[in-house]
C-alpha positions as CSV (number, residue, x, y, z in Angstrom):
1,X,-54.3,48.7,163.7
2,X,-57.1,50.4,165.6
3,X,-57.0,54.0,166.9
4,X,-56.9,52.8,170.6
5,X,-54.2,50.3,169.8
6,X,-52.1,53.0,168.1
7,X,-52.3,55.2,171.2
8,X,-51.3,52.3,173.4
9,X,-48.3,51.4,171.2
10,X,-47.1,55.0,171.2
11,X,-47.5,55.3,174.9
12,X,-45.7,52.0,175.6
13,X,-42.9,53.0,173.2
14,X,-42.4,56.3,175.1
15,X,-42.5,54.5,178.4
16,X,-40.0,51.8,177.4
17,X,-37.6,54.5,176.1
18,X,-37.7,56.4,179.4
19,X,-37.7,53.4,181.7
20,X,-34.0,52.7,180.8
21,X,-33.0,56.4,180.6
22,X,-29.2,55.9,180.6
23,X,-29.2,53.0,178.1
24,X,-31.7,54.9,175.9
25,X,-29.5,58.0,176.1
26,X,-26.5,55.8,175.2
27,X,-28.3,54.3,172.2
28,X,-29.4,57.8,170.9
29,X,-25.9,59.2,171.5
30,X,-24.2,56.4,169.5
31,X,-26.7,56.9,166.8
32,X,-26.0,60.6,166.7
33,X,-22.2,60.0,166.7
34,X,-22.5,57.4,163.9
35,X,-24.7,59.5,161.7
36,X,-22.6,62.6,162.3
37,X,-19.4,60.8,161.3
38,X,-21.0,59.2,158.3
39,X,-22.6,62.5,157.2
40,X,-19.4,64.4,157.6
41,X,-17.4,62.1,155.4
42,X,-20.3,61.9,152.9
43,X,-20.4,65.7,152.6
44,X,-16.6,65.8,152.2
45,X,-17.0,63.4,149.3
46,X,-19.8,65.4,147.8
47,X,-17.8,68.7,148.0
48,X,-14.7,67.0,146.6
49,X,-16.8,65.7,143.7
50,X,-18.3,69.1,143.2
51,X,-14.9,70.8,143.2
52,X,-13.7,68.2,140.6
53,X,-16.7,69.0,138.4
54,X,-16.0,72.8,138.7
55,X,-12.3,72.1,137.9
56,X,-13.4,70.2,134.8
57,X,-15.5,73.1,133.7
58,X,-12.9,75.8,134.5
59,X,-9.6,74.0,134.1
60,X,-7.8,75.3,131.1
61,X,-5.1,73.3,129.3
62,X,-2.9,75.6,127.2
63,X,-1.3,74.2,124.0
64,X,1.4,76.5,122.7
65,X,2.1,76.6,119.0
66,X,5.6,76.2,117.5
67,X,7.2,79.4,116.2
68,X,7.6,78.2,112.7
69,X,4.0,76.8,112.3
70,X,2.7,78.4,109.0
71,X,-1.0,78.3,110.0
72,X,-1.6,78.0,113.7
73,X,-5.4,78.1,113.4
74,X,-5.4,75.0,111.2
75,X,-4.4,72.9,114.2
76,X,-7.8,73.4,115.8
77,X,-9.6,70.5,114.0
78,X,-6.8,68.1,115.0
79,X,-7.0,69.1,118.6
80,X,-10.8,68.9,118.6
81,X,-10.6,65.3,117.3
82,X,-8.6,64.1,120.3
83,X,-10.7,62.0,122.7
84,X,-11.7,63.7,126.0
85,X,-11.4,67.2,124.4
86,X,-14.5,69.2,125.0
87,X,-13.8,72.6,123.5
88,X,-10.8,74.3,121.7
89,X,-10.4,78.0,121.4
90,X,-7.6,79.7,119.5
91,X,-5.8,82.6,121.3
92,X,-3.5,84.8,119.2
93,X,-0.4,86.5,120.5
94,X,-2.3,89.8,120.7
95,X,-5.2,88.2,122.5
96,X,-2.8,86.6,125.0
97,X,-1.2,90.0,125.7
98,X,-4.6,91.6,126.2
99,X,-5.4,88.8,128.7
100,X,-2.2,89.5,130.7
101,X,-3.0,93.3,130.8
102,X,-6.6,92.5,132.0
103,X,-5.4,90.0,134.6
104,X,-2.7,92.3,136.0
105,X,-3.9,95.8,135.5
106,X,-1.5,97.3,138.0
107,X,1.6,95.7,136.3
108,X,2.9,98.3,133.9
109,X,5.5,95.9,132.5
110,X,2.8,94.0,130.6
111,X,1.6,97.2,128.9
112,X,4.9,97.8,127.2
113,X,5.7,94.2,126.1
114,X,5.6,93.3,122.4
115,X,3.0,90.6,121.7
116,X,5.5,88.9,119.3
117,X,7.5,87.6,122.3
118,X,4.5,85.4,123.1
119,X,3.3,82.3,121.2
120,X,-0.1,81.6,119.7
121,X,-1.9,79.1,121.8
122,X,-5.0,77.0,122.2
123,X,-7.2,77.0,125.2
124,X,-8.5,73.4,125.7
125,X,-11.3,72.3,128.0
126,X,-11.5,68.5,128.7
127,X,-14.5,66.3,129.5
128,X,-13.0,64.0,132.2
129,X,-10.4,65.4,134.5
130,X,-9.2,61.9,135.4
131,X,-7.8,61.5,131.9
132,X,-5.9,64.8,131.9
133,X,-2.5,63.2,131.6
134,X,-3.5,61.0,128.7
135,X,-5.1,64.0,127.0
136,X,-2.1,66.1,127.5
137,X,0.2,63.5,125.9
138,X,-2.2,63.3,122.9
139,X,-2.2,67.1,122.5
140,X,1.6,67.3,122.9
141,X,2.0,64.7,120.1
142,X,0.1,66.9,117.5
143,X,2.5,68.3,114.9
144,X,2.8,72.0,115.4
145,X,2.4,72.0,119.1
146,X,5.5,73.1,121.0
147,X,4.5,72.2,124.6
148,X,1.4,71.9,126.8
149,X,0.7,73.4,130.2
150,X,-1.8,71.5,132.3
151,X,-2.6,71.5,136.1
152,X,-2.1,67.8,136.5
153,X,-1.0,68.1,140.2
154,X,-4.1,70.1,141.1
155,X,-6.4,67.7,139.3
156,X,-4.7,64.7,140.8
157,X,-5.0,66.1,144.2
158,X,-8.8,66.6,143.9
159,X,-9.2,63.2,142.4
160,X,-7.3,61.6,145.3
161,X,-9.3,63.5,147.9
162,X,-12.6,62.5,146.3
163,X,-11.6,58.8,146.0
164,X,-10.2,58.6,149.5
165,X,-13.3,60.3,151.0
166,X,-15.6,58.0,149.0
167,X,-13.8,54.8,150.2
168,X,-13.6,56.0,153.8
169,X,-17.2,57.1,153.7
170,X,-18.5,53.7,152.4
171,X,-16.4,51.8,154.9
172,X,-17.5,53.9,157.9
173,X,-21.1,53.7,156.9
174,X,-20.9,49.9,156.8
175,X,-19.1,49.6,160.1
176,X,-21.0,52.3,162.1
177,X,-24.3,51.1,160.7
178,X,-23.7,47.6,162.2
179,X,-22.5,49.1,165.5
180,X,-25.6,51.3,165.8
181,X,-28.0,48.5,165.1
182,X,-26.1,46.3,167.6
183,X,-26.1,48.9,170.4
184,X,-29.8,49.8,170.0
185,X,-30.7,46.1,169.7
186,X,-28.9,45.4,173.0
187,X,-30.6,48.4,174.7
188,X,-34.0,47.2,173.7
189,X,-33.1,43.7,174.6
190,X,-32.6,44.9,178.2
191,X,-36.1,46.2,178.2
192,X,-37.5,43.0,176.7
193,X,-35.6,41.0,179.3
194,X,-37.1,43.0,182.2
195,X,-40.5,42.5,180.7
196,X,-40.1,38.8,179.7
197,X,-42.7,37.7,182.2
198,X,-45.2,40.3,181.0
199,X,-44.6,39.1,177.4
200,X,-45.1,35.5,178.4
201,X,-48.4,36.4,180.1
202,X,-49.6,38.3,177.1
203,X,-48.8,35.3,174.9
204,X,-50.7,33.0,177.3
205,X,-53.8,35.1,177.1
206,X,-53.6,35.1,173.3
207,X,-52.0,38.4,172.4
208,X,-50.7,38.3,168.9
209,X,-47.0,38.7,168.0
210,X,-47.8,42.0,166.3
211,X,-49.5,43.4,169.5
212,X,-46.5,42.5,171.5
213,X,-44.0,43.7,168.9
214,X,-45.4,47.1,168.1
215,X,-44.4,49.0,171.3
216,X,-40.8,47.9,170.8
217,X,-40.9,49.0,167.2
218,X,-42.2,52.4,168.2
219,X,-39.5,52.6,170.9
220,X,-36.8,51.9,168.3
221,X,-38.5,54.3,165.9
222,X,-38.5,57.1,168.5
223,X,-34.8,56.6,169.4
224,X,-33.7,56.4,165.8
225,X,-35.7,59.5,164.8
226,X,-34.5,61.5,167.8
227,X,-30.9,60.5,167.1
228,X,-31.3,61.4,163.5
229,X,-32.8,64.8,164.3
230,X,-30.0,65.7,166.8
231,X,-27.4,64.5,164.3
232,X,-28.9,66.6,161.5
233,X,-28.9,69.8,163.6
234,X,-25.3,69.2,164.7
235,X,-24.2,68.4,161.1
236,X,-25.8,71.6,160.0
237,X,-24.0,73.7,162.6
238,X,-20.7,72.0,161.9
239,X,-21.0,72.3,158.2
240,X,-21.8,76.0,158.4
241,X,-18.9,76.6,160.7
242,X,-16.5,74.9,158.4
243,X,-17.9,76.7,155.4
244,X,-17.5,80.0,157.1
245,X,-13.9,79.1,158.1
246,X,-13.1,78.2,154.5
247,X,-14.6,81.3,153.0
248,X,-12.6,83.6,155.3
249,X,-9.3,81.7,154.9
250,X,-6.9,83.2,152.4
251,X,-5.2,79.9,152.0
252,X,-8.5,78.2,150.9
253,X,-9.8,80.7,148.5
254,X,-9.8,78.1,145.7
255,X,-12.2,75.9,147.6
256,X,-15.8,76.6,146.9
257,X,-18.0,74.9,149.5
258,X,-21.5,73.9,148.4
259,X,-24.1,75.8,150.4
260,X,-25.9,73.7,152.9
261,X,-29.3,75.0,151.6
262,X,-28.6,73.0,148.5
263,X,-27.9,69.8,150.5
264,X,-30.2,69.9,153.5
265,X,-33.1,68.0,151.9
266,X,-31.1,64.9,150.9
267,X,-29.1,65.1,154.1
268,X,-32.2,65.3,156.3
269,X,-33.9,62.5,154.3
270,X,-30.8,60.3,154.6
271,X,-30.4,60.9,158.3
272,X,-34.0,60.2,159.0
273,X,-34.1,57.0,156.9
274,X,-30.9,55.7,158.4
275,X,-31.9,56.6,162.0
276,X,-35.3,55.0,161.7
277,X,-34.0,51.9,160.0
278,X,-31.3,51.5,162.7
279,X,-33.8,52.0,165.5
280,X,-36.6,49.8,164.0
281,X,-34.0,47.2,162.9
282,X,-32.5,47.0,166.4
283,X,-36.0,46.6,167.9
284,X,-37.0,43.8,165.6
285,X,-33.7,42.1,166.2
286,X,-34.1,42.3,170.0
287,X,-37.7,41.1,170.3
288,X,-37.5,38.3,167.8
289,X,-36.4,35.5,170.2
290,X,-39.1,36.4,172.7
291,X,-41.8,35.8,170.0
292,X,-40.6,32.4,169.0
293,X,-42.9,29.6,169.8
């Protein structure tokens, strides 16, 4: 591709995009909407998965030892041998009381309590939060363990959110991707229809298919890239607004939103790749029948 040809192709791509202003605007708008929806659901899935990973690292399953157990610390090896158990830490009555005092420094009632009213316990961290119920049953079945406390409902809620967000995200990406390609393809098809005589003349004088095709490819590239850029900026603003709202909400203090600065590179890359692919794919689809011999 020569230097002059490149300039011609870019100029024609710009001209084609602005010659059908409303339809080009509609194509860019639908691309922005599709990428914005796809990106939002993807980021929800990413944050849900991140919260699940944090919960796996921070979630503490407490296994309380029976009162008449002669040697509570001897149970540790049995608990560590259970599948899906990551770490096991023994907590004595005295240590449990000290934890209560540290956690509730203003509650004087904890300062005067006798540690003997508490049970010895084990703090258990697990590897896979999805197996928390099975792991809890295995821990509960160990001789010497009286009962087990585990935040199964919280874990189940995060797992459900992540799975639903992932399924919805994949479905929307598939549907909206096809819709975007279809709309851009039809937009560019209008341009090719208006220029069908010009294309026919160019073929008659010996212009190659590539020479005819490239302006439409650049048109699709420009619309896709512009749509991706606008969608990225809108996604950035929307994400920051939601993150700010979550951080200032007392009801959502447990939710830790991943900072956008840690996500912007893959988000920008994905938006650019999807937008360009949609635009170029739509262009190639529209021009194909006009290049058939």
